[in-house]
MARDREN-112958 format. One line per field, with one value per atom (N, C-alpha, C): residue in three letters; x, y, z; atom name; chain. Coordinates in pm, 1 decimal, always signed. Layout:
REM MARDREN-112958
code <- [Ala_...]
X <- [X_...]
Y <- [Y_...]
Z <- [Z_...]
site <- [CA_...]
unit <- [A_...]
This chain:
REM MARDREN-112958
code <- [Met_Met_Met_Lys_Lys_Lys_Arg_Arg_Arg_Val_Val_Val_Leu_Leu_Leu_Phe_Phe_Phe_Val_Val_Val_Cys_Cys_Cys_Thr_Thr_Thr_Gly_Gly_Gly_Asn_Asn_Asn_Thr_Thr_Thr_Cys_Cys_Cys_Arg_Arg_Arg_Ser_Ser_Ser_Pro_Pro_Pro_Met_Met_Met_Ala_Ala_Ala_Glu_Glu_Glu_Ala_Ala_Ala_Ile_Ile_Ile_Leu_Leu_Leu_Lys_Lys_Lys_His_His_His_Lys_Lys_Lys_Arg_Arg_Arg_Pro_Pro_Pro_Asp_Asp_Asp_Leu_Leu_Leu_Glu_Glu_Glu_Val_Val_Val_Lys_Lys_Lys_Ser_Ser_Ser_Ala_Ala_Ala_Gly_Gly_Gly_Ile_Ile_Ile_Phe_Phe_Phe_Ala_Ala_Ala_Gly_Gly_Gly_Phe_Phe_Phe_Gly_Gly_Gly_Gln_Gln_Gln_Glu_Glu_Glu_Ala_Ala_Ala_Asn_Asn_Asn_Pro_Pro_Pro_Lys_Lys_Lys_Ala_Ala_Ala_Ala_Ala_Ala_Gln_Gln_Gln_Val_Val_Val_Leu_Leu_Leu_Ser_Ser_Ser_Asp_Asp_Asp_Lys_Lys_Lys_Gly_Gly_Gly_Ile_Ile_Ile_Asp_Asp_Asp_Cys_Cys_Cys_Asp_Asp_Asp_His_His_His_Lys_Lys_Lys_Ser_Ser_Ser_Gln_Gln_Gln_Pro_Pro_Pro_Leu_Leu_Leu_Thr_Thr_Thr_Asp_Asp_Asp_Asp_Asp_Asp_Leu_Leu_Leu_Leu_Leu_Leu_Asp_Asp_Asp_Trp_Trp_Trp_Ala_Ala_Ala_Asp_Asp_Asp_Val_Val_Val_Val_Val_Val_Leu_Leu_Leu_Thr_Thr_Thr_Met_Met_Met_Thr_Thr_Thr_Ala_Ala_Ala_His_His_His_His_His_His_Lys_Lys_Lys_Leu_Leu_Leu_Asn_Asn_Asn_Ile_Ile_Ile_Glu_Glu_Glu_Met_Met_Met_Asp_Asp_Asp_Tyr_Tyr_Tyr_Pro_Pro_Pro_Lys_Lys_Lys_Tyr_Tyr_Tyr_Arg_Arg_Arg_Lys_Lys_Lys_Lys_Lys_Lys_Phe_Phe_Phe_Leu_Leu_Leu_Pro_Pro_Pro]
X <- [-1046.9_-1006.7_-947.2_-983.9_-933.4_-796.0_-708.4_-576.5_-571.0_-544.7_-546.6_-406.0_-352.9_-226.0_-244.7_-196.8_-196.5_-55.5_-53.2_+75.5_+81.5_+192.0_+222.9_+364.1_+428.8_+564.1_+667.1_+680.9_+788.5_+750.2_+618.4_+565.9_+601.6_+590.3_+613.4_+498.2_+407.2_+294.2_+158.5_+132.0_-7.4_-46.8_+33.1_-9.5_-0.1_+97.0_+86.0_-29.8_-70.5_-191.3_-315.4_-321.3_-436.0_-437.3_-316.7_-308.6_-354.2_-304.0_-341.0_-488.5_-545.0_-690.7_-771.4_-737.6_-820.7_-801.3_-681.7_-660.5_-744.9_-756.2_-831.3_-984.8_-1030.0_-1171.9_-1215.5_-1130.4_-1162.4_-1053.8_-1053.5_-951.9_-967.2_-1074.1_-1095.4_-1013.7_-959.7_-881.1_-732.4_-656.2_-513.0_-473.9_-393.8_-358.0_-209.0_-157.4_-11.1_-0.9_+120.5_+145.1_+290.8_+310.6_+441.3_+455.9_+578.7_+602.2_+676.2_+643.7_+706.0_+853.0_+889.2_+1025.5_+1069.7_+1018.4_+1047.5_+1175.8_+1235.2_+1345.9_+1295.1_+1381.6_+1342.0_+1361.3_+1258.2_+1272.8_+1255.9_+1212.2_+1187.3_+1052.6_+1056.1_+936.3_+839.0_+711.4_+614.5_+649.8_+610.9_+629.9_+574.6_+649.5_+603.7_+472.0_+447.4_+321.6_+202.8_+226.6_+122.2_+90.4_+198.1_+177.3_+102.8_+135.6_+69.5_-83.5_-118.0_-256.3_-330.3_-271.2_-331.9_-345.5_-241.7_-241.2_-350.1_-369.3_-471.8_-608.9_-626.2_-758.4_-763.2_-661.4_-659.1_-621.5_-546.7_-512.9_-363.1_-324.6_-184.5_-121.7_+7.8_+80.5_+224.5_+244.3_+377.4_+421.6_+498.0_+523.2_+670.7_+712.6_+846.8_+821.5_+882.6_+861.3_+915.9_+855.6_+907.2_+875.4_+964.9_+938.0_+839.1_+769.4_+675.5_+750.9_+697.7_+764.7_+661.6_+705.8_+615.8_+558.7_+633.4_+579.9_+458.8_+467.8_+358.1_+237.8_+261.9_+151.5_+90.0_+169.6_+110.4_+24.1_+68.5_-0.2_-138.5_-149.8_-270.1_-383.9_-506.5_-621.7_-667.0_-643.1_-677.9_-562.1_-526.4_-422.2_-483.6_-463.3_-520.3_-405.7_-402.9_-295.6_-347.1_-249.4_-286.7_-314.1_-261.2_-285.2_-299.4_-360.4_-368.5_-227.5_-136.3_+0.3_+63.8_+42.4_+98.9_+39.4_-87.1_-152.1_-93.7_-78.6_-13.9_+125.0_+202.0_+337.1_+343.7_+260.8_+260.8_+206.9_+104.6_+57.5_+160.8_+245.1_+353.7_+465.6_+502.6_+611.3_+570.5_+446.4_+395.6_+261.6_+263.2_+136.8_+52.3_+112.5_+36.7_-58.1_-44.3_-127.0_-242.3_-267.0_-370.1_-509.9_-536.1_-667.1_-689.9_-584.6_-597.9_-635.0_-635.8_-672.5_-826.3_-884.4_-1026.4_-1036.2_-1145.9_-1161.3_-1154.4]
Y <- [+1319.4_+1178.1_+1144.5_+1026.9_+978.0_+912.5_+932.4_+867.1_+779.0_+651.0_+554.4_+493.4_+494.9_+434.8_+315.6_+199.3_+81.5_+62.7_+27.0_+10.8_-117.8_-190.9_-310.9_-300.7_-413.9_-410.4_-392.1_-490.6_-488.7_-452.2_-430.8_-392.6_-488.8_-621.0_-718.5_-823.1_-815.5_-913.4_-852.5_-819.2_-768.8_-640.9_-536.7_-407.4_-406.5_-470.1_-477.8_-552.4_-657.7_-729.8_-637.8_-570.4_-478.1_-367.6_-312.9_-214.3_-267.5_-386.8_-443.5_-472.8_-524.5_-558.0_-427.4_-326.0_-201.4_-132.3_-131.4_-75.6_-150.8_-285.3_-366.8_-334.6_-323.2_-301.3_-155.2_-60.8_+81.3_+155.2_+146.9_+215.8_+370.7_+418.4_+562.7_+618.2_+530.1_+570.4_+565.1_+654.4_+642.2_+562.7_+461.0_+367.6_+342.2_+340.9_+305.2_+227.5_+171.1_+96.5_+120.3_+98.3_+117.2_+29.3_+23.8_-56.0_+23.0_-4.3_+76.4_+33.4_-91.1_-131.1_-182.9_-127.9_-174.1_-115.0_-186.4_-134.3_-88.8_-43.4_+2.4_-104.2_-122.1_-199.6_-347.2_-406.7_-549.1_-576.7_-691.1_-732.7_-790.4_-802.7_-862.9_-1009.9_-1058.0_-1200.6_-1284.4_-1383.7_-1458.8_-1530.6_-1576.8_-1649.6_-1546.1_-1430.8_-1324.6_-1285.1_-1269.2_-1231.8_-1339.7_-1465.9_-1578.4_-1585.3_-1561.9_-1559.4_-1451.9_-1330.2_-1224.3_-1258.2_-1317.5_-1350.3_-1456.1_-1544.9_-1652.6_-1589.4_-1471.2_-1401.1_-1294.3_-1294.1_-1199.4_-1057.0_-1042.3_-910.9_-891.7_-783.2_-751.0_-700.5_-741.5_-692.5_-666.7_-547.0_-498.3_-409.3_-465.5_-390.2_-392.0_-274.7_-256.6_-195.0_-257.4_-203.3_-61.0_+0.8_+132.8_+159.0_+224.6_+255.6_+372.2_+373.7_+479.6_+613.7_+718.6_+848.6_+956.8_+1071.5_+1186.9_+1223.1_+1211.5_+1242.8_+1155.1_+1025.9_+933.7_+966.6_+995.8_+1029.9_+1160.2_+1262.2_+1384.1_+1363.3_+1268.8_+1236.0_+1173.8_+1088.3_+1009.4_+1091.4_+1059.9_+1108.9_+1018.1_+889.2_+788.3_+687.1_+653.4_+553.3_+434.9_+315.4_+194.2_+100.4_+53.8_-38.4_-181.2_-273.3_-412.4_-467.9_-403.8_-444.3_-317.4_-335.4_-229.4_-186.6_-279.5_-246.0_-150.9_-172.7_-83.8_+59.0_+67.3_+198.1_+268.9_+194.4_+250.0_+303.4_+220.9_+256.6_+386.8_+397.7_+518.9_+639.0_+616.5_+729.5_+781.8_+697.4_+741.1_+812.2_+756.0_+815.4_+936.6_+940.9_+1045.7_+1103.0_+1166.3_+1203.6_+1304.6_+1381.8_+1480.2_+1420.6_+1290.9_+1226.7_+1143.5_+1155.0_+1077.4_+1093.5_+1209.2_+1237.0_+1155.4_+1099.0_+1026.2_+877.2_+831.7_+696.7_+690.4_+575.6_+556.9_+508.4_+538.3_+499.2_+343.9]
Z <- [-763.3_-761.4_-630.0_-578.2_-452.9_-469.4_-378.3_-377.7_-253.4_-276.0_-171.0_-156.8_-32.9_-5.1_+92.2_+50.4_+137.1_+192.3_+325.9_+392.2_+466.1_+451.2_+529.6_+580.6_+605.1_+658.6_+549.3_+458.9_+361.8_+222.8_+199.1_+69.2_-45.7_-8.7_-119.8_-122.0_-34.9_-37.3_-17.4_+111.2_+146.5_+75.5_+94.8_+41.9_-114.8_-178.6_-324.7_-375.9_-304.1_-342.2_-334.4_-224.0_-202.7_-309.8_-337.3_-446.9_-580.3_-614.8_-748.5_-756.5_-648.8_-649.9_-662.1_-586.3_-593.1_-730.5_-782.2_-917.3_-1022.2_-1005.7_-1098.4_-1087.9_-965.2_-942.0_-961.3_-932.3_-937.9_-1018.1_-1147.2_-1229.1_-1221.6_-1165.7_-1145.8_-1026.4_-944.8_-828.3_-854.8_-789.1_-791.8_-664.8_-684.8_-574.2_-575.3_-456.9_-436.7_-311.1_-288.4_-166.1_-121.8_+6.3_+67.1_+190.6_+242.3_+363.0_+470.0_+592.7_+702.3_+721.1_+673.6_+678.1_+542.1_+433.7_+300.2_+244.8_+157.6_+75.9_-55.4_-142.0_-270.3_-377.7_-458.7_-582.9_-579.6_-466.3_-463.5_-534.7_-609.0_-676.0_-574.7_-611.4_-523.9_-500.2_-390.1_-358.2_-475.6_-525.0_-641.2_-616.1_-497.7_-469.7_-471.5_-419.7_-424.8_-567.0_-644.4_-786.8_-861.5_-828.9_-895.8_-863.6_-738.9_-699.7_-777.4_-781.0_-861.3_-1011.1_-1066.4_-1205.6_-1232.2_-1138.2_-1156.6_-1162.7_-1102.8_-1103.2_-1212.8_-1298.4_-1406.7_-1366.6_-1257.4_-1205.4_-1226.2_-1291.6_-1315.4_-1183.7_-1163.3_-1047.7_-1093.5_-1148.1_-1186.5_-1072.7_-976.7_-851.8_-815.9_-758.3_-700.7_-564.1_-461.3_-324.7_-307.6_-203.2_-165.3_-18.7_+52.2_+197.1_+209.3_+319.4_+349.8_+371.9_+309.9_+321.5_+346.5_+388.6_+401.8_+263.2_+158.8_+24.7_-6.9_+22.3_-7.6_+80.4_+212.0_+301.1_+258.7_+211.3_+163.4_+40.5_-47.5_-169.5_-146.0_-43.5_-15.7_+43.8_-3.1_+63.8_+179.2_+155.6_+257.8_+270.7_+392.4_+420.9_+484.3_+423.9_+476.3_+510.1_+632.7_+676.6_+683.3_+675.2_+672.4_+813.7_+913.9_+1051.8_+1143.3_+1259.2_+1356.1_+1403.2_+1409.0_+1450.5_+1349.1_+1223.5_+1118.0_+1142.4_+1166.0_+1188.8_+1310.9_+1420.8_+1543.8_+1516.8_+1443.0_+1414.4_+1335.0_+1230.8_+1148.0_+1227.3_+1305.5_+1385.6_+1483.7_+1535.6_+1624.0_+1549.3_+1431.7_+1353.0_+1271.0_+1227.0_+1146.0_+1197.4_+1318.3_+1379.4_+1303.0_+1216.4_+1142.6_+1040.4_+1011.1_+911.0_+969.6_+1095.5_+1165.5_+1097.2_+1046.3_+985.2_+856.2_+801.6_+675.8_+696.0_+821.9_+852.6_+874.3_+835.2_+860.3_+1007.6_+1077.1_+1214.3_+1230.9]
site <- [N_CA_C_N_CA_C_N_CA_C_N_CA_C_N_CA_C_N_CA_C_N_CA_C_N_CA_C_N_CA_C_N_CA_C_N_CA_C_N_CA_C_N_CA_C_N_CA_C_N_CA_C_N_CA_C_N_CA_C_N_CA_C_N_CA_C_N_CA_C_N_CA_C_N_CA_C_N_CA_C_N_CA_C_N_CA_C_N_CA_C_N_CA_C_N_CA_C_N_CA_C_N_CA_C_N_CA_C_N_CA_C_N_CA_C_N_CA_C_N_CA_C_N_CA_C_N_CA_C_N_CA_C_N_CA_C_N_CA_C_N_CA_C_N_CA_C_N_CA_C_N_CA_C_N_CA_C_N_CA_C_N_CA_C_N_CA_C_N_CA_C_N_CA_C_N_CA_C_N_CA_C_N_CA_C_N_CA_C_N_CA_C_N_CA_C_N_CA_C_N_CA_C_N_CA_C_N_CA_C_N_CA_C_N_CA_C_N_CA_C_N_CA_C_N_CA_C_N_CA_C_N_CA_C_N_CA_C_N_CA_C_N_CA_C_N_CA_C_N_CA_C_N_CA_C_N_CA_C_N_CA_C_N_CA_C_N_CA_C_N_CA_C_N_CA_C_N_CA_C_N_CA_C_N_CA_C_N_CA_C_N_CA_C_N_CA_C_N_CA_C_N_CA_C_N_CA_C_N_CA_C_N_CA_C_N_CA_C_N_CA_C_N_CA_C_N_CA_C_N_CA_C_N_CA_C_N_CA_C_N_CA_C_N_CA_C_N_CA_C_N_CA_C]
unit <- [A_A_A_A_A_A_A_A_A_A_A_A_A_A_A_A_A_A_A_A_A_A_A_A_A_A_A_A_A_A_A_A_A_A_A_A_A_A_A_A_A_A_A_A_A_A_A_A_A_A_A_A_A_A_A_A_A_A_A_A_A_A_A_A_A_A_A_A_A_A_A_A_A_A_A_A_A_A_A_A_A_A_A_A_A_A_A_A_A_A_A_A_A_A_A_A_A_A_A_A_A_A_A_A_A_A_A_A_A_A_A_A_A_A_A_A_A_A_A_A_A_A_A_A_A_A_A_A_A_A_A_A_A_A_A_A_A_A_A_A_A_A_A_A_A_A_A_A_A_A_A_A_A_A_A_A_A_A_A_A_A_A_A_A_A_A_A_A_A_A_A_A_A_A_A_A_A_A_A_A_A_A_A_A_A_A_A_A_A_A_A_A_A_A_A_A_A_A_A_A_A_A_A_A_A_A_A_A_A_A_A_A_A_A_A_A_A_A_A_A_A_A_A_A_A_A_A_A_A_A_A_A_A_A_A_A_A_A_A_A_A_A_A_A_A_A_A_A_A_A_A_A_A_A_A_A_A_A_A_A_A_A_A_A_A_A_A_A_A_A_A_A_A_A_A_A_A_A_A_A_A_A_A_A_A_A_A_A_A_A_A_A_A_A_A_A_A_A_A_A_A_A_A]
């Protein structure tokens, strides 16, 4: 089974939306999200959750910061911007192989 980790800044909008959409479309995958500057336990942005709800996609989300444990867990790491990818590559260089080109 593939494990996909989406990463953005605060883990309250972009990466939780990507996580919810992929979980909805591919229930055979394990999917999580995190933020490079996220706190613990914040709910998804209400507007993001509403957009997902309007499409029939569940978003039961609590934010979490990016950690070595999450990066170890993931088979693939997808970032919301190139800047996020560069930041993670600098802070966690041993995980570079988990990023798509």
